[in-house]
RODO-2510 file (C-alpha; in nm, 4 decimals, decimal comma):
residues 302
     n   res          X          Y          Z
     1     m     6,0834    13,1974   -10,3251
     2     t     6,0880    12,8748   -10,1705
     3     p     5,8121    12,8286    -9,9496
     4     s     5,9274    12,7965    -9,6112
     5     s     5,8443    12,4763    -9,4429
     6     p     5,6804    12,5038    -9,1220
     7     s     5,9248    12,4829    -8,8541
     8     p     5,8961    12,1674    -8,6717
     9     s     5,7591    12,2045    -8,3426
    10     p     6,0248    12,1839    -8,1083
    11     s     6,0147    11,8519    -7,9239
    12     p     5,9327    11,9054    -7,5803
    13     s     6,2408    11,8861    -7,3950
    14     p     6,2452    11,6879    -7,0952
    15     s     6,1244    11,8811    -6,8228
    16     t     6,3960    11,9960    -6,6205
    17     t     6,1649    12,1425    -6,3898
    18     s     6,2315    12,0087    -6,0616
    19     p     5,9358    11,8370    -5,9416
    20     s     5,7507    12,0287    -5,7051
    21     t     5,8955    11,9492    -5,3841
    22     t     5,5977    11,8850    -5,1842
    23     p     5,6978    11,8336    -4,8447
    24     p     5,6099    11,4747    -4,7649
    25     t     5,3183    11,4366    -4,5572
    26     t     5,4212    11,2591    -4,2526
    27     t     5,1401    11,0559    -4,1181
    28     p     5,2016    11,0095    -3,7656
    29     p     5,1806    10,6456    -3,6804
    30     t     4,8457    10,5531    -3,5574
    31     t     4,9032    10,4354    -3,2137
    32     a     4,6125    10,2623    -3,0605
    33     p     4,5680    10,3504    -2,7097
    34     p     4,7346    10,0998    -2,5000
    35     t     4,5016     9,8116    -2,4258
    36     t     4,5376     9,6391    -2,0993
    37     t     4,5123     9,2721    -2,1762
    38     a     4,4602     9,0267    -1,9011
    39     p     4,7345     8,7754    -1,8944
    40     t     4,6359     8,4760    -2,0982
    41     t     4,6948     8,1391    -1,9447
    42     t     4,7690     7,8936    -2,2153
    43     p     4,6163     7,5603    -2,1295
    44     p     4,8439     7,2647    -2,1524
    45     t     4,8594     7,1295    -2,4923
    46     t     4,6384     6,8235    -2,5015
    47     p     4,6558     6,6078    -2,8008
    48     p     4,3337     6,6322    -2,9841
    49     t     4,0920     6,3654    -2,8792
    50     t     3,9689     6,1659    -3,1654
    51     p     3,6037     6,1127    -3,1094
    52     t     3,5296     5,7494    -3,0490
    53     t     3,2828     5,6166    -3,2916
    54     a     3,0485     5,3641    -3,1374
    55     p     3,0671     5,0345    -3,3174
    56     t     2,7919     5,0044    -3,5620
    57     t     2,5898     4,6900    -3,5143
    58     t     2,4555     4,5791    -3,8415
    59     p     2,1308     4,3966    -3,7832
    60     p     2,1255     4,0561    -3,9443
    61     t     1,9532     4,0524    -4,2701
    62     s     1,6381     3,8573    -4,2184
    63     a     1,2809     3,8473    -4,3132
    64     t     1,0276     4,0558    -4,1371
    65     p     1,0637     3,9818    -3,7657
    66     t     0,7998     3,7535    -3,6235
    67     p     0,5942     3,9297    -3,3613
    68     t     0,6523     3,7918    -3,0118
    69     s     0,3509     3,6324    -2,8544
    70     s     0,2517     3,7689    -2,5187
    71     t     0,1707     3,4144    -2,3958
    72     p     0,4856     3,2274    -2,2798
    73     a     0,5466     2,8936    -2,4460
    74     p     0,4581     2,5901    -2,2293
    75     t     0,7558     2,4409    -2,0439
    76     r     0,5979     2,1119    -1,9318
    77     p     0,3638     1,8477    -2,0718
    78     n    -0,0074     1,8243    -2,0132
    79     a    -0,1467     1,5658    -1,7700
    80     p    -0,1911     1,2049    -1,8893
    81     t    -0,5509     1,1032    -1,9517
    82     t    -0,7807     0,8008    -1,9188
    83     v    -0,6021     0,6362    -1,6240
    84     t    -0,7280     0,2807    -1,5642
    85     a    -0,6505     0,0463    -1,2706
    86     t    -0,7023    -0,3309    -1,2927
    87     a    -0,6877    -0,5401    -0,9744
    88     g    -0,4671    -0,8512    -0,9610
    89     a    -0,3250    -1,0807    -0,6939
    90     s    -0,1521    -0,8448    -0,4465
    91     s    -0,1148    -0,5910    -0,7276
    92     l    -0,2661    -0,3296    -0,9601
    93     l    -0,2031    -0,2991    -1,3327
    94     v    -0,2221     0,0705    -1,4267
    95     s    -0,2491     0,2080    -1,7822
    96     w    -0,3118     0,5546    -1,9317
    97     q    -0,3147     0,7594    -2,2508
    98     p     0,0031     0,9553    -2,3371
    99     a     0,0209     1,3205    -2,2315
   100     a     0,0383     1,6014    -2,4896
   101     d     0,4035     1,7074    -2,4819
   102     n     0,3527     2,0790    -2,5680
   103     g     0,6809     2,0697    -2,7575
   104     v     0,8749     1,9438    -2,4522
   105     a     1,0211     1,5927    -2,4738
   106     i     0,8556     1,3556    -2,2252
   107     t     1,1119     1,1462    -2,0346
   108     g     0,8741     0,9133    -1,8495
   109     y     0,5690     0,8647    -1,6307
   110     r     0,5048     0,8031    -1,2612
   111     a     0,1917     0,6338    -1,1245
   112     v     0,1000     0,6657    -0,7545
   113     a    -0,1522     0,4558    -0,5612
   114     i    -0,3929     0,6277    -0,3251
   115     p    -0,3752     0,5364    -0,0421
   116     g     0,0027     0,5101    -0,0773
   117     p     0,2834     0,4705    -0,0692
   118     a     0,3103     0,2309    -0,3645
   119     s     0,4272     0,3835    -0,6946
   120     c     0,5819     0,2754    -1,0243
   121     t     0,7716     0,4606    -1,2979
   122     t     0,8411     0,4126    -1,6675
   123     t     1,0760     0,5725    -1,9198
   124     g     0,7999     0,6185    -2,1740
   125     a     0,5727     0,3143    -2,1490
   126     t     0,2106     0,3911    -2,0670
   127     s     0,1505     0,1105    -1,8150
   128     c     0,3140    -0,0347    -1,5038
   129     v     0,2424    -0,2578    -1,2018
   130     l     0,1862    -0,1417    -0,8445
   131     g     0,2089    -0,3649    -0,5401
   132     g    -0,1138    -0,3697    -0,3402
   133     t    -0,2429    -0,4844    -0,0045
   134     v    -0,5178    -0,7438    -0,0258
   135     g    -0,8615    -0,6009     0,0494
   136     v    -0,7617    -0,2317     0,0246
   137     s    -0,9551    -0,0103    -0,2195
   138     y    -0,7187     0,1942    -0,4393
   139     r    -0,7340     0,4727    -0,6971
   140     v    -0,4337     0,5808    -0,9033
   141     v    -0,3040     0,9100    -1,0490
   142     v    -0,0284     0,9593    -1,3074
   143     v     0,2093     1,2435    -1,4018
   144     a     0,4396     1,2883    -1,7014
   145     t     0,8009     1,3940    -1,6456
   146     s     1,0213     1,6056    -1,8726
   147     a     1,3314     1,8244    -1,8678
   148     g     1,0999     2,1229    -1,8346
   149     g     0,9213     1,9904    -1,5283
   150     t     0,6453     1,7567    -1,4150
   151     s     0,3008     1,7717    -1,5688
   152     p    -0,0133     1,8428    -1,3709
   153     t    -0,1592     1,5357    -1,2009
   154     s    -0,4075     1,3284    -1,3967
   155     a    -0,7632     1,2679    -1,2924
   156     y    -0,8217     0,9702    -1,0589
   157     s    -0,8546     0,6218    -1,2019
   158     n    -1,1394     0,3879    -1,1246
   159     t    -1,1366     0,2002    -0,7914
   160     a    -0,9592    -0,1393    -0,7751
   161     v    -0,9133    -0,3897    -0,4888
   162     p    -0,6222    -0,6416    -0,5032
   163     t    -0,7052    -1,0061    -0,4382
   164     a    -0,5165    -1,2581    -0,2223
   165     p    -0,2612    -1,4914    -0,3835
   166     a    -0,4089    -1,8335    -0,4487
   167     v    -0,3184    -2,1049    -0,1971
   168     a    -0,2397    -2,4308    -0,3745
   169     t    -0,3216    -2,7696    -0,2266
   170     t     0,0404    -2,8776    -0,2684
   171     p     0,3654    -2,6913    -0,1993
   172     p     0,4704    -2,4633    -0,4882
   173     a     0,7298    -2,6071    -0,7218
   174     t     1,0186    -2,3647    -0,6764
   175     n     1,3883    -2,3781    -0,5956
   176     v     1,3922    -2,0280    -0,4416
   177     p     1,4734    -2,0886    -0,0738
   178     l     1,2688    -1,9343     0,2041
   179     d     1,4872    -1,8288     0,4951
   180     t     1,4606    -1,7510     0,8667
   181     d     1,6235    -1,4793     1,0726
   182     q     1,8601    -1,7516     1,1968
   183     g     1,9516    -1,8667     0,8454
   184     q     1,8521    -2,1936     0,6853
   185     i     1,7053    -2,4574     0,9189
   186     t     1,6095    -2,8188     0,8543
   187     t     1,4221    -2,9178     1,1710
   188     t     1,1634    -2,7761     1,4071
   189     t     0,9182    -2,8884     1,6735
   190     p     0,5470    -2,8271     1,7321
   191     g     0,4832    -2,5013     1,9135
   192     q     0,8180    -2,3487     1,8104
   193     s     0,8251    -1,9842     1,6976
   194     l     1,0046    -1,9083     1,3686
   195     t     1,0723    -1,5776     1,1909
   196     l     1,0390    -1,6278     0,8155
   197     v     1,2294    -1,3922     0,5827
   198     g     1,1705    -1,3363     0,2099
   199     t     1,2660    -1,0959    -0,0720
   200     g     1,1935    -1,0238    -0,4369
   201     y     0,8235    -0,9373    -0,4123
   202     a     0,6391    -0,6294    -0,5360
   203     p     0,6819    -0,3405    -0,2908
   204     y     0,3895    -0,2948    -0,0515
   205     s     0,2242    -0,6179    -0,1667
   206     t     0,0659    -0,8977     0,0379
   207     v     0,2514    -1,2293     0,0786
   208     t     0,0754    -1,5389     0,2145
   209     l     0,2717    -1,7748     0,4443
   210     t     0,1453    -2,1335     0,4273
   211     l     0,2432    -2,4607     0,5983
   212     y     0,2156    -2,7877     0,4100
   213     s     0,1364    -3,0942     0,4132
   214     d    -0,2282    -2,9827     0,4667
   215     p    -0,2234    -2,6279     0,3502
   216     i    -0,2493    -2,4201     0,6684
   217     v    -0,2307    -2,0419     0,6250
   218     l    -0,0106    -1,9244     0,9109
   219     a    -0,0079    -1,5490     0,8341
   220     k    -0,0232    -1,2741     0,5723
   221     v     0,2392    -1,0000     0,5586
   222     v     0,2847    -0,6780     0,3567
   223     t     0,6285    -0,6250     0,2044
   224     d     0,8365    -0,3106     0,2527
   225     k     0,9501    -0,0595    -0,0107
   226     n     1,2126    -0,3092    -0,1297
   227     g     0,9683    -0,5975    -0,1640
   228     a     1,1032    -0,7808     0,1432
   229     f     0,9340    -0,9131     0,4569
   230     s     1,0133    -1,0613     0,7986
   231     k     0,7287    -1,2320     0,9865
   232     s     0,7118    -1,4432     1,3013
   233     v     0,4933    -1,7570     1,2864
   234     t     0,4279    -2,0435     1,5254
   235     v     0,4432    -2,4099     1,4301
   236     p     0,1047    -2,5612     1,5233
   237     a     0,1234    -2,7516     1,8532
   238     d    -0,0609    -3,0494     1,7077
   239     l     0,1471    -3,0747     1,3897
   240     a     0,2352    -3,4348     1,3142
   241     s     0,5965    -3,5388     1,3049
   242     g     0,7581    -3,5852     0,9678
   243     k     0,8396    -3,3881     0,6517
   244     h     0,6718    -3,0488     0,6036
   245     s     0,7170    -2,7329     0,3949
   246     f     0,6772    -2,3619     0,4589
   247     a     0,5907    -2,1495     0,1537
   248     a     0,5630    -1,7737     0,0866
   249     t     0,3475    -1,6863    -0,2164
   250     g     0,2862    -1,3448    -0,3733
   251     v     0,3856    -1,1489    -0,6873
   252     d     0,7118    -1,0016    -0,8111
   253     p     0,7532    -0,6349    -0,9180
   254     s     0,6162    -0,7148    -1,2646
   255     g     0,3013    -0,8732    -1,1214
   256     k     0,4040    -1,2331    -1,1970
   257     p     0,3559    -1,5054    -0,9299
   258     r     0,6518    -1,5528    -0,6961
   259     a     0,7002    -1,8314    -0,4413
   260     m     0,9710    -1,9220    -0,1893
   261     r     0,9871    -2,2559    -0,0056
   262     m     1,1589    -2,4178     0,2932
   263     d     1,1442    -2,7949     0,3539
   264     l     1,2134    -2,9300     0,7021
   265     t     1,1462    -3,2160     0,9403
   266     v     0,9204    -3,1748     1,2409
   267     h     1,0335    -3,3779     1,5435
   268     p     0,8006    -3,4610     1,8289
   269     r     0,8399    -3,2543     2,1379
   270     p     1,0513    -3,4126     2,4145
   271     a     0,8431    -3,6026     2,6723
   272     k     0,7885    -3,4003     2,9860
   273     l     0,9177    -3,5274     3,3230
   274     p     0,6449    -3,6584     3,5568
   275     v     0,5056    -3,4003     3,7900
   276     t     0,5788    -3,4669     4,1600
   277     g     0,2499    -3,4722     4,3518
   278     a     0,1310    -3,5136     4,7137
   279     p     0,1164    -3,8976     4,7126
   280     v     0,4783    -3,9178     4,6080
   281     i     0,5826    -3,6797     4,8831
   282     w     0,4066    -3,8957     5,1444
   283     l     0,5854    -4,2037     5,0185
   284     i     0,9152    -4,0241     5,0590
   285     v     0,8247    -3,9145     5,4110
   286     v     0,7208    -4,2676     5,5079
   287     g     1,0375    -4,4089     5,3582
   288     v     1,2538    -4,1685     5,5544
   289     g     1,0654    -4,2492     5,8736
   290     l     1,1032    -4,6227     5,8327
   291     t     1,4710    -4,5806     5,7696
   292     a     1,5077    -4,3844     6,0912
   293     i     1,3189    -4,6467     6,2931
   294     g     1,5344    -4,9235     6,1580
   295     a     1,8457    -4,7358     6,2535
   296     g     1,7161    -4,6907     6,6071
   297     l     1,6404    -5,0596     6,6510
   298     r     1,9922    -5,1497     6,5500
   299     a     2,1282    -4,9047     6,8013
   300     v     1,9445    -5,0618     7,1008
   301     r     2,0135    -5,4290     7,0081
   302     p     2,2599    -5,5870     7,2623
***
């Protein structure tokens, strides 16, 4: 007997069982309770603003900054020092030591006489000449000038007294003409008044007016701010007739001697008419009377 083979297990047949029809679960839609939303106002669309970036200042590359001093730098020179005044004829020679510039360029100096108003200036030199009145006692101060301002005033100089110009025994040898307020003249008479006019002298200096042949000092005059003068003088009443000269002597703005001269002829004064006195009057009266008598006698003659 043939062993019987085990019967193959029947392959499961596809289930024909209808799937369980489970009624679909219907999930009711979840409805959120109505929400009342406030109306939204949409702002106008503004293009986005790009933030402005402040420019970045890059500090210059340098060494460690130098600390700033709390004391401001000087803006003007110091005062000149060691001011010295030397008296001359109608003048003063002033000198001084340079001022410390304090880093500011010095453009010049100005010296002032006290009493004034004479002054002199330089563009850097440390000396100058001042006109002076003869016999006056002066002291001088000096300041330095610069673009940043004027320095403090120096200390006073020593005292100096100008001397009078020398009067020569003969007229000065010069071709610079001395003038009058009426122009050039060539003649005059004793006792006449003349106004002499001159220029080119140191300002505020003394000028001596002299008459030659004998030297006779007629007057002294102080010049104005321009170094000019105008002075009235009188020709001496006893001056002899003939050739004479008027001279004006002093110093120029640099302190050098200056002279002006006018040559002229002095004529004698016209003779005066005789003065009519009492005796002359009586002679006239007698003459008139005699004339009248003579006329009467002729009238009665047959």
